[in-house]
Every structure is written in structure tokens, then in C-alpha cells.
N, C-alpha and C positions, 0 to 999 in steps of 0.2 A: 452533380449540382449540390451546392451547399444550401439546403432548404432553410436553414436558420437565417440566412441573409435575405432570401426572397420572401419568406413568410415568418416575420418576427413573432407573430402571434402564436407560433407553434410552441414557444416557451411557456405559454399559458397552459398547454396540455403537457405538463412536465413529464408525466409518465410515458407519453408517446415519444417525446424527444429522447428520453433515456433509451428506449427500445431502439431508436435509430442509431444512437451512439454505440449501443451494444452490437447491433448488426454490422456496423462499419468495422468495429474491432474484431468481430468474429471473422470477417473476410481477411483482414490484415493478418490475424493470427494464423489462419489456415494457409495463407500464402507464405508466411515465414516458416511454418512447420514443413511445408512442401519443399521450400527452397533449401533449407539446411539439411534435410534428410534425403535429398535427391542424390542420384548417382553422380551428378555434376554440381556439387555445392559451390557457392561463390568463392572466388579466390582473390578478388580485387575489391578495394574500397569503393571503386566506381560501381561495382555490381550491386552494392547495398545502399548507395546514396539515395536513390529515389524511395526505397522502402523506409529508410530512416527518416527522411523528410516527411513522408506520409504519416509516420507514427508521431513525430513531433507536432505536426499540424493538427492531427486528431486530438492530441492531448490539450492543445489550445482550445478546441471546441468543448472538451470535457470541462475545462476550467470555466469556460463561458457559461455553461449551464448553471453553475453555482452562483455566478454573478447575476444572471438575468431571471432566475426563478422568482415568482411572486412571493410576497411576505407570508402568505398562508402556507407555503411549502418549507419555510425555514424552521430551524430547530433552536432550542435553548441550550446554552452551555453553562456549566459550572465547573470550577476546579475540583479535582478529587482530593479534597482536604478532609481532615478529621471532622471539621464542623459540618461539611456537606454530607459526609458519610453518615453522620449521626441522625440525619433526617430520614434515612432509609431503613427498611426492615433489617433486623440483625442478620438474617440469612443472606441477604444481598451484600451486606457489609463484609461478611466473612468470605463469601463465595466469589464475589465479583470485584468489589471495590478495594478491599484491604488485603487481598492475597498477593503472592509474589507475581510480579510481572503485570500488575493491573495498570490500565491506562491512566494518564494524568488528568483527564477531564471526564465529565459526565454529560452526555447529550440526551436531551429529552425531545421526543417527537410527539406530534398530536394524534397520530393514529397508526395502527399496525400497517395499513396500506402504505403510508409514507415511509415507515421503517423498511418495507419491502422494496420500494422504489429506490431509496438511498442504498440499500444493500446491493441491488443490481447495478446501480451507478458506480459505486465504489469498487465492487468486485470486478466488474468488467474493466474499469480503469486500471486496477492492479494487474490484470492480464496485459493490458496495453503497455504499462510501464515495465513489466517484466520482459515483454517482447523487445522493448526499446533497449533495455540493459543488455539483453542477449545479443542483439544486433551490434551494439557498440563493442561488446566484448569480442565478437568475431572480428570487427574492423581493427581493433587494437592489434590483433595477431597478424594482420596483413601489413605489408610494407607501406610506408608513406608514398603517395602517388608522386610521380615525376611530373614533367611538363604535361599539360593537358593535351589530349588528342587534337590533331589539326585537321581532322577529316571534314569538319564543317557540317557534319550531319548531327541530328538530334539523337542523343543517347539517354535512355532511361527517363525520357520526358523533359530533359533539360538541354540547353545549348552546350555543346561539348566544350566550348571555350571557357565556360564558367564552372566546369565540373570539378576542377581542382580546389575551388574555394570551400573552406570549411572541412576538408578531409584530412588536414594535418592532425597529428596526435594531440597537440595542445587543445585544439578546438573540440575534438572528440572527448577529451578529458573533461572539459567544462560541461559538455552535454551529459556526460556520465555522472558527474557530481550533482547536477541539477536534477536529473532523473532519479538518482538515489534519494535525494532529499524529498522529492515528490512522493516516491514510493513509501518512505517512512511516514510522511505526513498523512497519506491515505490510510495506511495501516493504523496509525494513531486514531484517526477519525472513526474508522470502522470499529475499532476496539471500544472506543468511547460510547458508541451507540448500542452496544450489546445489552446493557441494563434496560434501556428503554423498551426493548422487545418484550421483556418480562413484566414490566409495570405499566405500559401504556393501556388505558382503558379500552375494552372491546365491548361493543353493544351486545347486551344479552348474556354477558359472561361476568362472573365475579372473579376477584383475584385468587380465590381458592380453587377455581376450576383449572385442571391440568389441561392445557391446550397444546397439542402437538404442533399446531401451526406456528406458534411462537418460536419453536425450535427449528422448524423447517426454514423460516426466514433467515436465520443466521447460520445454517449449516454450510452453505456455499461460501460465505465470507470467511468463516472460521477455518475451513479446510484449505481455502486458497491462501490465506495468510500463512498458515503453517507450512504449506508447500513452498512458498517463496522463501521463508526464513530457513527452512531445511536445506534449500538449494545452495545456500551460501552466497546469495546475490547481494545481501545486505551485510556490510561490515559489522562485526560484533564488538560492542564497547567493552565486553568482559567485566563490566561493573554493573551495580544495581543502584537505581536512584528512585526516590519517591516523586521526583519532579518530572513533568511531561516535557518531551522534546518540543522546542519552539518551532514555529513556522518561521525560520530565521533567515530567510533569504529575500532579496529584492531583485531576483532574476526574472526579468519579464520577457526577454527575447528568447524564442526557441527556433529561430531560423538558422539553417545551416550556414547561411552567409553573413550572420551577425554574431558577434561575441556577446555573452551575457554581461549584464551590467556589473555584477559582482559575484565572485565565487563564494560558495557556502563556507561557513566557519563551524567549528565543532564545539558546541556547548549545550548546556541544559537550560531550559526555561525555568526560572525560579518562581514557582507559583505562590510561594509564601511572601515574596516581595512584590508581586504584581497585584493589581486590583482584581477583585473577584469579577468574573465575567458571567453575566446572566442575561446578556442581550441576545437579540436574534442573531443567528449566524450570518456571516458574510464570507465571501471568498477570501482566504487568508494570504494567497500568494502576493507578495510584494507590499503588504500594508504595514509592516513593522519598521520602526526606526532602528536601523542596525546599530547605531552608536549609543542608544539609550536603553537597550534591553538589559534587564538584570540577569546576571549569570552566576552560576554556582558550579564548582568543580564536579567532574563526573564521579569522583569518589565521595560524594556527599553522604552515602550510606554504605556501611560495610556489607559485604555479601558473603553468604556461606559458601562452602566448597561447591563448585558447579556440579550439577547432576549430568551424567553422561548416559543418554538413553542407549539401549541395545535393541536396534531394530530386529524384528522377528521375521521380516520378509526381505524382498529384494530392495536395492537402493532406490528404486523408483517410488516416489510418493504416490499414494492412492489417488490424490487429486491432480496428478499430472497424467494427461492422456497419452503423452509420448515420453519416452526416456530422454533425458537431457543429453545433448551432444557435448563432447569434451570442450569444444570451443565456447560453449555457453557460459562457462564459469568465470568468475571474476579473477583476474590476474593483477594483483596490486603492483607488480613490477612495471606493468604497462602504464598504470596511472602515475607511478612515481616518475617514469621517464617523461611523462607529460607535465610534470611539475604540479600535479593535482593530488591532494590528499583527501581520500574519501571521508565524509563525515561519520564519525563513530559515536552515534548518539542513541543507539538502541541496544539494550541488553537482550540479545537474541534468545539465549537460554531461558531467561526469566519469562519473556513474552511467550515462548513456545510452551512453557509449563502452564501459563495462564490459559492459552488457547486450548490446550489439551484437557485442562480442567473443565472448560466450558463444553467441550465436545463430549466428555464423559458424563457431565451433568445432563445434557439434553438426550444423551443416549440411554442413560439409566433411569432418569426421572420422567422424561417425556415420551419414552418408548420409541425413540428414533434410533433403531439398532445400527443403522449405517454410520452414525456418528461415532460409534465405538471402534470403528475400523482404524481410525487415525491413531489414537493413543495406543491401541493394541499393536499395530504394525510398526509404529514409529518408536516403540519401546517406552512410552510414557505411562502406561497403565499402572505399573507398580508404584509410581510416584504419586499420581493424581488420585487414584481410586481411594486409598485410605484417607486422604485429606478431605475429599468431597464427601465421602461416606460419614466421616466424623461430623462435618458441618451439618449434614442432613439428619443426624441422630441415628444413623444406621449401625453405629458401633457402641 
């Protein structure tokens, strides 16, 4: 039962509704892990159709939460420009806002509790979007279905006569593009909220107090984002830009039986040309005028030679409970055959450097030793440790 439809007031208890979303994703995630690692993994797109539709429908409910939350739960946004950075403590300017791979926006929350709820909401949605991408990557490797079965019986919760709809490679390619865009968008939002965890007022505490809780709130999001980016599920732009990626799509349909309104395009949002945004947050999906967005080339800023980390452990990321299956990975040849080009709007290497810097900071400064595992095992420690230590005056 979709409780949100029957009890709309549940949105007023926003933290409760997020827990329900997280529970539903946990069930879907467990089912997907069991299915792909079973002795009889799926071999037909029909076998994954219901699971894919469930994932797409669940993401619609995730998006609805941001639309329907009361104003008291919304956050403030500002572009991460030199002018807005100048209003922050020099330490945060150097460590979070002006460093390599920093997000293009700054989000401000009203309390640490709301930071926590948003962290749970976005991180669980990242799990959902990753599951969706993996399901689609599996389906790309399976042949396009022929004529639908004529048995007349219900399969996977749908009438067999309609099961062929939406399983062609072109339709799946559009869903893959949209899901990729959503994933990048959520990563951007989660990254933009990191600063707020360190500067939001806490009753009975001064800003000089070292609070481990501030670090624990962002440990799961930081580690999850790094795991997704290290998995190669997000195409790498191979460039660096000071501009934040736009929520640049007007794709509103996520039904398997409907085609999206418009496929995503690849460009950067030019925050220097756009008006400053300091209004309360709204759900961004579909609200931009595609024809009037300012754009800037992806080569807007030169980038130094990319850093190549040398992992000191196995290829499995410490934030991945199970090893990835070979079919989980993105195969761009399949997308090309569908006529879909993945949006290349995220400098994965730069963002991973930023994420690992944050993890090293909360591990070394806030005493959360578990946070040090990612930069250590992923090979980023030699890069981020001296930079962060210098900012903190340890060198």
C-alpha cells in the first residue's frame, strides 16, 4: 500500500516518511543482490522488467518527498562563487569550498537533525539509483525480446501481452540516461550539503567544540558517493570545471511504457551567468527551461594531470557490501547502439579527491577512525593527507 496516497499528512512527519522510503529501497536492494548473485541469475529482460519498474516507481516517490515537504524542512541554496565563499571561515573556504572537486552550490540547513534526515534520504536514493543503473546494465547485455508470450497468464505482475513494451534497447537507453542524470544530481546535492553539517548551530555547543556527531552524519553519504564513482557507473568528463552541473532535464515520465519527454544533454550550468539563488529549495526535476539555460564548455578551466590512485586492498570498495558482478558495469557500446550518449558532466577524479579529503578530515580531526579506511584502501591518502594537514596547520 502506498501510504503517501492514503495518508497525505505523513509528509508532515518528514523523517518518518524518509524511513519508509529507506525501508522500501532496502527491500528492493536485497532482492536485487539476491537475484544477481543467485545460482540462476536472470537471463531475459522479461525477468527484470518488474524489478526495474518497481525501482522507477520508487524513485518517483523519492522525488515526491522533496516536492511535498513543508517549508520548515527546506534548505537555502547559494552558488559556490568567490563572493559567497568569502563569507565563510577561511578553513572552510580552503578545505570544502575552494578545493579541487568542490560542489557548485552551498546548501544551508536549519538544524543537524534535518542534515541527518536529508543525508539518509539522499544516500538511500543513491542506493536506489545505483541499483537501477545496474539492472539496466544487465538488461542491455540481454537480447531484445521478440514477440511477447501468448500464454495469457500474468508474468512478473503484468499482463504478458504488454510485457514487450518498453524493453527495447532504445527505451532502456533513455531510462539509463535519465537515471544517470538523477544520480549525478543527487551526488551534487549531497556534496553541497556537507558544509552545513559543520556550521549549523547546535544547542549547547559552540562552533569551537569538536563534535564527532557532525562527522557521523556525513560518513555514510561520503562513503557511498565514493563507492558509486569508483564503480565506474558515472561517465567521467575527464575535465575540471568550477561550474556546477545543471539539473538540465525536463524528463518527467519514468514509466516503462512511456518515453521520456526529452533526453538529457551534456553541458555545464554557468553559475556566473545565472542569478544567485538564495531561495528555499524546491524539487529541481523538470523545472528548467531547456532552451534558455546558459551554457559553458566543459573545458572552462584547465585541469592538472589526473591523479591515479593505487588501491592498497581488493577491488571491492569498503562501502560495498557485496562485490560487483561483471554485468553491473556500464558498457557504453550498448548505449551507443541505443542511440543514447551518456551525459558527461562530472569530473569523477576531482570529485573523488574532494570526497576523500572530507573523509580524511572527519577521520583525523573528529576522531572517526572508520572514515580513514576509504582514502587508505582506495589509494587517496598520499594525495589528500598533506593537503588537508597543511590547511589545518599541521605542517
